[in-house]
Every structure is written in C-alpha cells, then in structure tokens.
C-alpha positions as CSV (number, residue, x, y, z in Angstrom):
1,M,85.0,94.5,34.4
2,A,88.2,96.4,35.3
3,T,90.9,96.2,32.6
4,G,93.6,98.4,34.3
5,N,97.0,96.5,34.1
6,H,95.5,93.5,32.2
7,S,96.6,95.0,28.9
8,S,100.2,95.7,30.1
9,I,100.8,92.3,31.8
10,K,100.6,89.7,29.2
11,E,102.3,86.6,31.0
12,F,103.4,85.2,34.3
13,I,106.8,83.7,35.0
14,L,106.3,80.3,36.8
15,L,109.6,79.8,39.0
16,G,108.7,76.0,39.2
17,L,110.5,73.6,41.6
18,S,114.1,74.4,41.1
19,A,116.4,76.7,39.1
20,D,119.1,74.0,38.8
21,T,119.0,72.7,35.2
22,H,120.5,69.3,36.4
23,I,117.7,69.0,39.1
24,Q,115.2,70.1,36.5
25,A,116.2,67.3,34.1
26,L,115.8,64.7,36.9
27,L,112.4,66.2,37.9
28,F,111.3,66.1,34.2
29,V,112.1,62.4,34.2
30,L,110.4,61.8,37.6
31,F,107.2,63.7,36.8
32,L,107.0,62.3,33.2
33,M,107.0,58.7,34.7
34,I,104.4,59.7,37.4
35,Y,102.2,61.2,34.8
36,L,102.4,58.3,32.4
37,L,101.7,55.8,35.4
38,T,98.9,58.0,36.4
39,L,97.2,57.8,32.9
40,L,97.9,54.1,32.7
41,G,96.5,53.3,36.1
42,N,93.3,55.3,35.7
43,L,92.7,54.1,32.2
44,L,93.0,50.5,33.4
45,I,90.4,51.2,36.3
46,I,88.0,52.8,33.8
47,L,88.5,50.0,31.3
48,V,88.0,47.2,33.9
49,T,84.9,48.8,35.7
50,H,83.2,49.3,32.3
51,T,84.0,45.9,30.8
52,D,83.8,43.6,33.7
53,S,80.2,42.9,34.5
54,T,81.1,41.7,38.2
55,L,82.1,45.4,38.8
56,H,78.9,47.0,37.7
57,T,77.9,48.1,41.1
58,P,77.6,51.6,42.6
59,M,81.0,51.5,44.3
60,Y,82.7,50.7,41.1
61,F,80.6,53.1,39.2
62,F,81.9,56.0,41.5
63,L,85.4,54.6,41.2
64,S,85.5,54.8,37.5
65,H,84.3,58.5,37.7
66,L,87.0,59.2,40.2
67,S,89.6,57.7,37.8
68,F,88.3,59.9,35.0
69,Q,88.5,62.9,37.3
70,D,92.0,61.9,38.2
71,L,93.0,61.8,34.6
72,F,91.6,65.2,34.1
73,Y,93.1,66.5,37.4
74,S,96.6,65.6,36.6
75,S,96.3,66.7,32.9
76,V,95.5,70.2,34.2
77,T,99.0,70.9,35.7
78,V,101.4,68.3,34.9
79,P,101.9,68.8,31.0
80,K,102.7,72.5,31.5
81,M,105.0,71.7,34.4
82,L,106.9,69.2,32.2
83,E,107.1,71.8,29.4
84,N,108.6,74.4,31.7
85,L,111.1,72.1,33.2
86,L,112.6,71.7,29.6
87,S,112.1,75.5,28.7
88,Q,114.4,78.4,29.2
89,R,111.4,80.7,29.3
90,K,109.1,79.4,32.1
91,V,106.1,81.4,31.2
92,I,102.3,81.2,31.0
93,S,99.9,83.7,29.4
94,V,97.5,85.6,31.7
95,E,94.6,83.9,29.9
96,G,96.3,80.5,30.2
97,C,97.0,81.1,33.8
98,M,93.2,82.1,34.4
99,A,92.1,79.0,32.6
100,Q,94.5,76.8,34.7
101,V,93.3,78.4,37.9
102,F,89.7,77.5,37.0
103,F,90.4,74.0,36.2
104,V,92.6,73.3,39.1
105,F,89.9,74.8,41.5
106,A,87.2,72.9,39.7
107,T,89.0,69.5,39.7
108,T,90.0,69.9,43.5
109,G,86.3,70.4,44.2
110,I,85.1,67.5,42.1
111,E,87.6,65.3,43.9
112,A,86.3,66.4,47.3
113,C,82.7,65.7,46.3
114,L,83.4,62.4,44.8
115,L,85.3,61.2,47.8
116,S,82.4,62.2,50.1
117,V,80.1,60.4,47.8
118,M,82.1,57.3,47.9
119,A,82.1,57.4,51.7
120,Y,78.3,57.7,51.8
121,D,78.1,54.8,49.4
122,R,80.3,52.6,51.8
123,Y,78.1,53.8,54.8
124,A,75.0,52.6,52.9
125,A,76.6,49.3,51.9
126,I,77.9,48.4,55.4
127,C,75.4,50.1,57.8
128,H,72.2,49.2,55.7
129,P,73.1,46.2,53.6
130,L,69.3,45.0,53.2
131,L,68.4,48.5,51.9
132,Y,71.5,49.2,49.9
133,R,70.2,48.4,46.4
134,Q,67.1,50.2,47.0
135,V,69.1,53.4,48.3
136,M,71.9,53.5,45.8
137,R,69.7,53.2,42.7
138,K,71.4,54.0,39.3
139,Q,69.5,57.2,38.9
140,L,70.7,58.4,42.3
141,C,74.4,57.5,41.5
142,V,74.3,59.4,38.3
143,K,72.7,62.4,40.0
144,L,75.4,62.3,42.7
145,V,78.1,62.3,40.1
146,W,76.6,64.9,38.0
147,G,76.0,67.1,41.3
148,S,79.6,66.7,42.2
149,W,80.8,68.1,38.8
150,V,77.9,70.9,38.7
151,V,78.7,72.1,42.3
152,A,82.5,72.2,41.8
153,F,82.3,73.9,38.3
154,L,79.9,76.7,39.7
155,D,82.1,77.2,42.7
156,A,85.1,77.5,40.3
157,L,83.3,79.9,38.0
158,I,82.3,82.3,40.8
159,N,85.9,82.5,42.0
160,I,87.3,82.8,38.5
161,L,84.9,85.6,37.6
162,L,86.1,87.6,40.7
163,A,89.7,86.9,39.7
164,L,89.2,88.3,36.2
165,D,88.6,91.7,37.7
166,L,91.9,91.8,39.3
167,D,94.6,94.2,38.1
168,F,98.2,92.8,38.1
169,C,101.3,94.9,39.1
170,E,104.7,94.8,37.3
171,V,105.7,91.8,39.5
172,Q,104.9,88.9,37.3
173,T,106.7,86.1,39.1
174,I,104.5,83.2,40.5
175,H,106.6,81.1,43.2
176,H,104.9,77.9,41.9
177,Y,105.0,75.4,39.2
178,S,101.3,76.1,38.2
179,C,98.7,78.9,38.5
180,E,96.6,78.5,41.7
181,L,94.2,81.1,42.9
182,P,96.1,81.8,46.2
183,S,99.3,82.4,44.2
184,L,97.8,85.3,42.1
185,F,96.8,87.3,45.2
186,P,100.3,88.8,46.0
187,L,100.6,89.8,42.3
188,S,97.5,92.0,42.3
189,C,97.3,95.7,42.6
190,S,93.7,95.5,43.3
191,D,91.8,95.0,46.6
192,I,91.6,91.2,47.0
193,S,89.6,91.2,50.2
194,T,86.4,90.0,48.2
195,N,88.4,87.3,46.3
196,A,90.1,86.0,49.6
197,A,86.7,85.9,51.5
198,M,85.2,84.0,48.6
199,L,88.2,81.6,48.4
200,L,88.1,81.0,52.3
201,S,84.2,80.4,52.0
202,S,84.7,78.0,49.0
203,A,87.5,76.1,50.9
204,L,85.4,75.9,54.1
205,L,82.3,74.9,52.2
206,H,84.2,72.0,50.6
207,A,86.3,71.2,53.6
208,I,83.4,71.3,56.2
209,G,80.5,70.2,53.8
210,T,82.3,67.1,52.4
211,C,84.4,66.3,55.5
212,L,81.3,66.2,57.6
213,L,79.6,63.7,55.4
214,I,82.9,61.6,55.3
215,F,83.2,61.8,59.1
216,F,79.7,61.0,59.7
217,S,79.8,57.9,57.3
218,Y,83.0,56.5,58.6
219,T,82.0,57.0,62.2
220,R,78.9,55.0,61.6
221,I,80.9,52.4,59.6
222,V,83.5,51.9,62.4
223,S,80.6,51.4,65.0
224,T,78.9,48.9,62.6
225,I,82.2,47.0,62.0
226,L,83.0,46.9,65.8
227,S,79.5,45.2,66.3
228,I,80.3,42.5,63.8
229,S,80.9,39.2,65.8
230,S,83.0,37.4,63.0
231,T,86.7,38.3,63.0
232,T,86.9,37.4,59.3
233,G,84.0,39.8,58.5
234,R,85.5,42.6,60.5
235,S,88.9,42.2,58.9
236,K,87.4,42.1,55.4
237,T,85.3,45.2,56.1
238,F,88.1,47.2,57.6
239,S,90.2,46.3,54.5
240,T,87.6,47.7,52.1
241,C,87.2,50.9,54.2
242,S,90.9,51.6,54.6
243,S,91.3,51.5,50.9
244,H,88.8,54.3,50.8
245,L,90.1,56.2,53.8
246,T,93.8,56.4,52.6
247,P,93.1,58.7,49.5
248,V,90.7,60.8,51.5
249,I,93.5,61.6,54.2
250,L,96.1,62.2,51.6
251,F,93.9,64.5,49.5
252,Y,92.2,66.4,52.3
253,G,95.1,66.7,54.5
254,S,97.3,68.5,51.7
255,A,94.5,70.3,50.0
256,I,93.0,72.0,53.0
257,L,96.3,73.1,54.3
258,R,97.2,74.6,50.9
259,Y,94.1,76.6,50.4
260,L,93.9,77.9,54.0
261,M,97.7,78.7,54.6
262,P,99.1,82.2,53.6
263,T,100.7,82.2,50.1
264,S,104.5,82.4,50.5
265,G,106.2,80.3,47.8
266,S,107.6,78.0,50.6
267,P,108.7,74.4,49.9
268,L,105.9,73.1,52.0
269,E,103.4,75.0,49.8
270,L,104.9,73.3,46.8
271,I,105.0,69.9,48.6
272,L,101.3,70.1,49.5
273,S,100.3,71.1,45.9
274,I,102.3,68.2,44.5
275,Q,100.6,65.9,47.0
276,Y,97.0,66.6,46.0
277,S,97.4,67.4,42.4
278,V,100.0,65.1,41.2
279,I,100.6,62.3,43.8
280,T,96.8,61.6,44.7
281,P,95.8,60.9,41.0
282,L,98.7,58.4,40.9
283,V,98.1,56.5,44.2
284,N,94.2,56.3,43.8
285,P,94.2,53.5,41.3
286,L,97.2,51.8,43.0
287,I,95.3,51.7,46.4
288,Y,91.9,50.7,44.9
289,S,93.4,48.0,42.7
290,L,96.3,46.5,45.0
291,K,94.0,46.4,48.1
292,N,90.8,45.1,46.3
293,K,90.6,41.5,45.4
294,E,87.7,42.1,43.0
295,V,89.5,44.7,41.1
296,K,92.7,42.5,40.8
297,A,90.6,39.6,39.6
298,A,88.8,41.8,37.0
299,L,92.2,43.1,35.9
300,R,93.6,39.6,35.4
301,R,90.4,38.6,33.5
302,T,90.6,41.7,31.2
303,I,94.3,41.3,30.5
304,L,93.8,37.6,29.6
305,K,90.8,38.3,27.4
306,Y,92.7,41.0,25.4
307,L,95.9,38.6,25.2
308,Q,93.5,36.0,23.7
309,C,92.2,38.5,21.2
310,L,95.7,39.2,20.1
311,R,96.4,35.6,19.4
C-alpha cells in the first residue's frame, strides 16, 4: 500500500454547512432535535415490533431491522456534525475520515438492500397471499437481512481498501459536513481512475440491482391492486404500499444523484446528503407509524402497558 503523503496529512478540515457562527448555533439545535427524534422514533419501532405479538410478521421483522439500520446510519454522521458545529477547529483525522467513509458507504448499501427486500415482501404478500407464509419463512427473512448487511459491507470494504492507497495533497479542505468517498477524490494526488470506476460500479450495482427488484415488485403490486374489485380493498392496499414507496423515493432519489454527480461542494450536494443520511432515518419511523393502523395500535398498547407498570 502506498504511503506517500499519508504521513504528512494527518487531518482534514470539514467546512460543514455554514461559516456563520449564528447560523451554526441554529443548525446545531435543529440537527440535535432531528437526531434525538430519529433515535426515539426508531427505538420505539424496534421496541413495539419485538414486544407486540401481533407484529411478529415478516413485514415488521424487516421494519425493525430497517429501524436498527437507521439508528446506525444517522449515528455515523450526525454526532460528528454536531461536534463541528460547536467547534472552532472543524477537523477530522485521516483515520477517522476513512472510518466514516466506510460506514457511510456500508449503511447506504444496507438501506438500499433492505428497502428492496421490503418491496419483495409486499409483492409476495399482495400478489401471492395464499403462498405468502410458505415463501416468506423465518429462515428466508433472516437470510435476506444478513445478506443485505454482508453485501453492503463487502462492497464498502472493497472501496475503502482502494481509498487507503490514495495519497493526499496539501489541500486538506472537504467541502462537506462529513467524509464521503466522492469528496476525497479532489484531495488526492494519486490516480483516482480505479477508485472512480469502482465507485461508479458499486453505485450502479446498488441502483440498478435493488431498483430493478423494487420496480418489478411494485409494477406487479399495482397490477394486482387494479384487479381488486372492492374499492375498500384497493384503498387499504394502496395505503400500505404508499407508506413503503415514500421512503424508497426519498432515499433513492437523493442517494443516486449524490453518488453519480461530480463532486463540487455545491449546496445541492449538501442537501442531497442531508436528505438520505439525516432526513430519511427520521421520516422512516414517522411514515411507517403514522400511516399504519397496526403500528399505531401496537404503540398505544405498549405505552399503556408501560404506564401500568410504573403505577
């Protein structure tokens, strides 16, 4: 592994979202509230899906893992962002930056895989209801979740091993609030063609591979829904699917654009990153709980049970 300028460059400067101290204070309060709500919302989903027996189904099994992943996802970037918003020296060590790059890449991949798995689960439930319990057995659900984590971590590992070979120039400034792989390329003195090609391949693999499964699943779902004669049945099924499709659109729309667009440090780039790494983990539990009667009922039962225990 080339060490070149690794010994001379010890840290990077993260420019963050704003240089204005007053705006930084407001942003700190805003993102602290978002982070705390993200933790609370996702922990509640995990608690309810594990303690309420009515939610012990494949759909909520995947939802609990999505919530756990969202806790992990937001914790990779938001705490460091909050620290830098209050700090005069907005720096991150090269090792810390590489670790953050790895976990951002891995968690983005896990999110994509889990959303595609959940789309397949809805396809099996709506299009093949009689075979659903046979198809979505517990063993298969566990394998799909583990497979999502393994594929995403292997993909991140390959990309980070290539990134560790990069030599960095004297320019240490990252025009971002966190370390993401595309942001490191302009700082490198090395040839980044292999890294860029691998990143593009990974992005396309996740985008095309998981998007195709989601597109196929929801195309078949829509076709099946339109064939339902009951208006009530159609409405209920559409409501369930829309709660799944909303986070898919929010996540994929921003993540694909971010990883495929040239790195420039533009406001759009920062907005896209905030959308998929900060906002998506917040809205996922809100969408799945507010639009889902079963989750809302389970939440009420769980809260009442714990209130009774406190008396």
